[in-house]
Each structure stands twice: as structure tokens, then as C-alpha cells.
Backbone and ligand atoms as CSV (ligand in chain L), in Angstrom:
chain,resi,resn,atom,element,x,y,z
A,1,MET,N,N,25.089,15.722,14.866
A,1,MET,CA,C,25.572,16.993,15.412
A,1,MET,C,C,24.492,17.613,16.275
A,2,LYS,N,N,24.951,18.255,17.333
A,2,LYS,CA,C,24.041,18.872,18.281
A,2,LYS,C,C,24.427,20.351,18.400
A,3,ILE,N,N,23.422,21.213,18.526
A,3,ILE,CA,C,23.680,22.646,18.661
A,3,ILE,C,C,23.841,22.974,20.143
A,4,VAL,N,N,24.846,23.782,20.431
A,4,VAL,CA,C,25.033,24.265,21.804
A,4,VAL,C,C,24.955,25.784,21.783
A,5,VAL,N,N,24.154,26.356,22.692
A,5,VAL,CA,C,24.004,27.808,22.790
A,5,VAL,C,C,24.662,28.286,24.083
A,6,ASP,N,N,25.532,29.267,23.953
A,6,ASP,CA,C,26.092,29.914,25.138
A,6,ASP,C,C,25.135,31.047,25.518
A,7,GLU,N,N,24.307,30.794,26.485
A,7,GLU,CA,C,23.256,31.759,26.825
A,7,GLU,C,C,23.828,33.051,27.394
A,8,GLU,N,N,25.035,32.993,27.916
A,8,GLU,CA,C,25.677,34.217,28.422
A,8,GLU,C,C,26.012,35.159,27.261
A,9,ARG,N,N,26.298,34.584,26.110
A,9,ARG,CA,C,26.701,35.410,24.965
A,9,ARG,C,C,25.520,35.823,24.094
A,10,CYS,N,N,24.476,35.010,24.045
A,10,CYS,CA,C,23.349,35.287,23.147
A,10,CYS,C,C,22.666,36.585,23.528
A,11,GLU,N,N,22.460,37.465,22.518
A,11,GLU,CA,C,21.773,38.734,22.768
A,11,GLU,C,C,20.418,38.774,22.054
A,12,ALA,N,N,19.945,37.620,21.630
A,12,ALA,CA,C,18.600,37.482,21.064
A,12,ALA,C,C,18.345,38.411,19.882
A,13,ASN,N,N,19.331,38.547,19.011
A,13,ASN,CA,C,19.146,39.433,17.856
A,13,ASN,C,C,18.483,38.731,16.672
A,14,GLY,N,N,18.308,37.425,16.761
A,14,GLY,CA,C,17.533,36.713,15.750
A,14,GLY,C,C,18.259,36.358,14.477
A,15,VAL,N,N,19.552,36.585,14.418
A,15,VAL,CA,C,20.291,36.246,13.196
A,15,VAL,C,C,20.166,34.749,12.883
A,16,CYS,N,N,20.295,33.928,13.902
A,16,CYS,CA,C,20.209,32.475,13.680
A,16,CYS,C,C,18.794,32.052,13.274
A,17,VAL,N,N,17.795,32.738,13.805
A,17,VAL,CA,C,16.407,32.416,13.459
A,17,VAL,C,C,16.168,32.689,11.974
A,18,ARG,N,N,16.732,33.781,11.486
A,18,ARG,CA,C,16.568,34.088,10.059
A,18,ARG,C,C,17.340,33.087,9.196
A,19,ALA,N,N,18.483,32.659,9.669
A,19,ALA,CA,C,19.298,31.716,8.880
A,19,ALA,C,C,18.673,30.318,8.866
A,20,ALA,N,N,18.098,29.900,9.992
A,20,ALA,CA,C,17.581,28.526,10.094
A,20,ALA,C,C,16.342,28.503,10.991
A,21,PRO,N,N,15.219,29.007,10.474
A,21,PRO,CA,C,14.001,29.076,11.299
A,21,PRO,C,C,13.476,27.704,11.709
A,22,GLU,N,N,13.933,26.667,11.018
A,22,GLU,CA,C,13.502,25.308,11.389
A,22,GLU,C,C,14.209,24.830,12.657
A,23,ALA,N,N,15.292,25.507,13.017
A,23,ALA,CA,C,16.107,25.030,14.143
A,23,ALA,C,C,16.099,25.962,15.350
A,24,PHE,N,N,15.806,27.251,15.109
A,24,PHE,CA,C,15.885,28.232,16.196
A,24,PHE,C,C,14.597,29.042,16.270
A,25,ARG,N,N,14.209,29.387,17.497
A,25,ARG,CA,C,13.040,30.231,17.672
A,25,ARG,C,C,13.278,31.155,18.859
A,26,LEU,N,N,12.862,32.418,18.693
A,26,LEU,CA,C,12.895,33.352,19.822
A,26,LEU,C,C,11.477,33.473,20.362
A,27,ASP,N,N,11.320,33.370,21.671
A,27,ASP,CA,C,9.973,33.519,22.217
A,27,ASP,C,C,9.681,34.981,22.539
A,28,ASP,N,N,8.508,35.232,23.082
A,28,ASP,CA,C,8.084,36.617,23.327
A,28,ASP,C,C,8.962,37.312,24.359
A,29,ASP,N,N,9.686,36.533,25.132
A,29,ASP,CA,C,10.597,37.114,26.120
A,29,ASP,C,C,12.032,37.173,25.610
A,30,ASP,N,N,12.179,37.012,24.278
A,30,ASP,CA,C,13.500,37.052,23.656
A,30,ASP,C,C,14.432,35.975,24.196
A,31,ARG,N,N,13.871,34.834,24.493
A,31,ARG,CA,C,14.710,33.694,24.867
A,31,ARG,C,C,14.818,32.770,23.664
A,32,LEU,N,N,16.033,32.314,23.412
A,32,LEU,CA,C,16.263,31.467,22.248
A,32,LEU,C,C,15.967,30.011,22.589
A,33,HIS,N,N,15.209,29.364,21.714
A,33,HIS,CA,C,14.903,27.945,21.888
A,33,HIS,C,C,15.399,27.165,20.682
A,34,LEU,N,N,15.897,25.979,20.952
A,34,LEU,CA,C,16.293,25.079,19.869
A,34,LEU,C,C,15.112,24.192,19.524
A,35,LEU,N,N,14.829,24.052,18.254
A,35,LEU,CA,C,13.700,23.241,17.801
A,35,LEU,C,C,14.133,21.834,17.416
A,36,VAL,N,N,15.429,21.623,17.383
A,36,VAL,CA,C,15.936,20.278,17.065
A,36,VAL,C,C,17.011,19.921,18.084
A,37,THR,N,N,17.129,18.670,18.404
A,37,THR,CA,C,18.235,18.238,19.258
A,37,THR,C,C,19.364,17.755,18.361
A,38,GLU,N,N,19.090,16.732,17.596
A,38,GLU,CA,C,20.061,16.262,16.603
A,38,GLU,C,C,19.765,16.990,15.297
A,39,VAL,N,N,20.789,17.632,14.709
A,39,VAL,CA,C,20.570,18.394,13.476
A,39,VAL,C,C,20.403,17.426,12.308
A,40,PRO,N,N,19.236,17.415,11.657
A,40,PRO,CA,C,19.060,16.513,10.522
A,40,PRO,C,C,19.905,16.975,9.331
A,41,SER,N,N,20.285,16.030,8.488
A,41,SER,CA,C,21.223,16.359,7.410
A,41,SER,C,C,20.690,17.458,6.500
A,42,GLU,N,N,19.368,17.496,6.306
A,42,GLU,CA,C,18.830,18.520,5.398
A,42,GLU,C,C,18.900,19.924,5.992
A,43,LEU,N,N,19.126,20.027,7.293
A,43,LEU,CA,C,19.252,21.347,7.924
A,43,LEU,C,C,20.691,21.747,8.188
A,44,ARG,N,N,21.571,20.847,7.885
A,44,ARG,CA,C,22.965,21.054,8.263
A,44,ARG,C,C,23.541,22.360,7.698
A,45,ASP,N,N,23.330,22.631,6.406
A,45,ASP,CA,C,23.898,23.838,5.795
A,45,ASP,C,C,23.357,25.093,6.459
A,46,LYS,N,N,22.041,25.112,6.700
A,46,LYS,CA,C,21.424,26.301,7.309
A,46,LYS,C,C,21.939,26.514,8.728
A,47,VAL,N,N,22.038,25.427,9.468
A,47,VAL,CA,C,22.500,25.545,10.856
A,47,VAL,C,C,23.970,25.978,10.890
A,48,GLU,N,N,24.759,25.447,9.985
A,48,GLU,CA,C,26.166,25.856,9.938
A,48,GLU,C,C,26.270,27.344,9.600
A,49,ARG,N,N,25.396,27.822,8.731
A,49,ARG,CA,C,25.400,29.251,8.410
A,49,ARG,C,C,25.032,30.068,9.650
A,50,ALA,N,N,24.030,29.606,10.388
A,50,ALA,CA,C,23.618,30.305,11.609
A,50,ALA,C,C,24.773,30.375,12.605
A,51,VAL,N,N,25.482,29.266,12.753
A,51,VAL,CA,C,26.615,29.233,13.687
A,51,VAL,C,C,27.675,30.234,13.237
A,52,ARG,N,N,27.951,30.238,11.928
A,52,ARG,CA,C,28.963,31.136,11.371
A,52,ARG,C,C,28.560,32.592,11.513
A,53,ASP,N,N,27.280,32.878,11.297
A,53,ASP,CA,C,26.831,34.265,11.231
A,53,ASP,C,C,26.477,34.860,12.584
A,54,CYS,N,N,26.366,34.056,13.611
A,54,CYS,CA,C,26.012,34.609,14.926
A,54,CYS,C,C,27.042,35.671,15.317
A,55,PRO,N,N,26.611,36.925,15.448
A,55,PRO,CA,C,27.581,37.988,15.710
A,55,PRO,C,C,28.187,37.924,17.106
A,56,ARG,N,N,27.627,37.103,17.959
A,56,ARG,CA,C,28.139,36.992,19.318
A,56,ARG,C,C,28.953,35.724,19.541
A,57,GLY,N,N,29.077,34.912,18.499
A,57,GLY,CA,C,29.806,33.653,18.667
A,57,GLY,C,C,29.198,32.768,19.729
A,58,ALA,N,N,27.863,32.802,19.823
A,58,ALA,CA,C,27.176,32.091,20.903
A,58,ALA,C,C,26.802,30.658,20.539
A,59,LEU,N,N,27.000,30.293,19.268
A,59,LEU,CA,C,26.559,28.970,18.821
A,59,LEU,C,C,27.738,28.092,18.468
A,60,SER,N,N,27.606,26.833,18.773
A,60,SER,CA,C,28.599,25.866,18.311
A,60,SER,C,C,27.901,24.549,18.024
A,61,LEU,N,N,28.584,23.727,17.257
A,61,LEU,CA,C,28.091,22.398,16.919
A,61,LEU,C,C,29.024,21.370,17.528
A,62,VAL,N,N,28.460,20.370,18.165
A,62,VAL,CA,C,29.295,19.324,18.746
A,62,VAL,C,C,28.833,17.969,18.249
A,63,GLU,N,N,29.763,17.081,18.102
A,63,GLU,CA,C,29.423,15.678,17.797
A,63,GLU,C,C,28.869,15.061,19.061
A,64,ARG,N,N,27.876,14.240,18.933
A,64,ARG,CA,C,27.356,13.604,20.151
A,64,ARG,C,C,27.593,12.128,20.104
L,1,SF4,S1,S,22.445,34.700,16.254
L,1,SF4,FE1,FE,23.575,34.357,18.159
L,1,SF4,S2,S,23.179,36.145,19.417
L,1,SF4,FE2,FE,21.626,36.086,17.797
L,1,SF4,S3,S,19.882,35.018,18.675
L,1,SF4,FE3,FE,21.119,33.505,17.625
L,1,SF4,S4,S,22.527,32.685,19.172
L,1,SF4,FE4,FE,21.668,34.584,19.969
């Protein structure tokens, strides 16, 4: 699974970073960065929570 971010929707509120800090990072300019390309199985639950909890619906998971 791969994470896709809709940058038009992301408002850099950090909800996903708190849910899965191993997968998401906000830089000093409030730009969201993905720390993983392929989501490892041990991060799957956290990343799915981040996708679910994003208040802007900016995250999705796709099969690659
Ligand atoms: S939770 Fe959503 S809106 Fe917030 S930083 Fe992450 S992707 Fe952006």
C-alpha cells in the first residue's frame, strides 16, 4: 500500500503526524512529507488511523 496526499486539501494540522509519526512529518514550513513509500505491515494500523482521522480527507491509500 502506498500513501497519497492531496496537497490541495492538506492544511498541515498535524493530525496524521500524531497518529503515525513514523510515516508523516511536517517541516518548518508546514509542508507534509511522507517518510515511507510502501507502508510496512507493522505501520499499517497507524497509517490507516491517520487516513481515517485526517479532518480534511487529504489522505488515501492505494494498492501499487
Ligand atoms: S491530517 Fe490531513 S490535513 Fe492534517 S497534516 Fe495530515 S494530511 Fe494534512
